[in-house]
N, C-alpha and C positions, 0 to 999 in steps of 0.2 A: 375511824371507820376501817374495817379490814380491807386488805388489798383486793379481794375479789369483788367487793362492792364498787371500788374505783374502776376495776376492769369492766364491770357491767355498765357503769355510767359512760365510760369512754366508748365502749362498743355501741351503745344506744345513740350517743351523739354522732359517732362516725357514720352510723347507718342513716340518720336523718340528713346529715350534710351530704353524704354520697347520693342519696335519693334526690335531694334538691338539685345537685349538680347534674345528675343524669336527666332530670326534667328540663333543666335549662338548656342542656346540649341538644335535646331532642325537639325542642320547640323550633318551629320554622314558620316563616310568613306564608300566608296564603296568596297564591298568584291570582289577583283579581284584575279584571279588565277595567278600563276607565269608566265604562257604562255602569258596571257594578258598584264602583266606588261612588259614582254620582248618585245612584239610587240610595246607597247607604247614608250619604251625607244629607240627602233630602229627608229621609226617614228620621234621622237624628234631629234635624231642624224642626220637623213637625212635632216630634216628641218633646223637644225643649219648649216649643210654643205652648203645647198642652200643659206642661208642667208649670209654666209661667202663669197661665190662666187659672190654674187650680190654686195657686198660692194667694 
């Protein structure tokens, strides 16, 4: 393979890895109150129960 094909491959992989690292660094947790967390847990439990019924 010619040298410029390797260069294009390296640039593409570098771009992918760089984008993933930027995404990881920009991700942050949402500040949720205890009441919001409680409602989320209740909804998840209800959804799990519905899924168990459907199986």
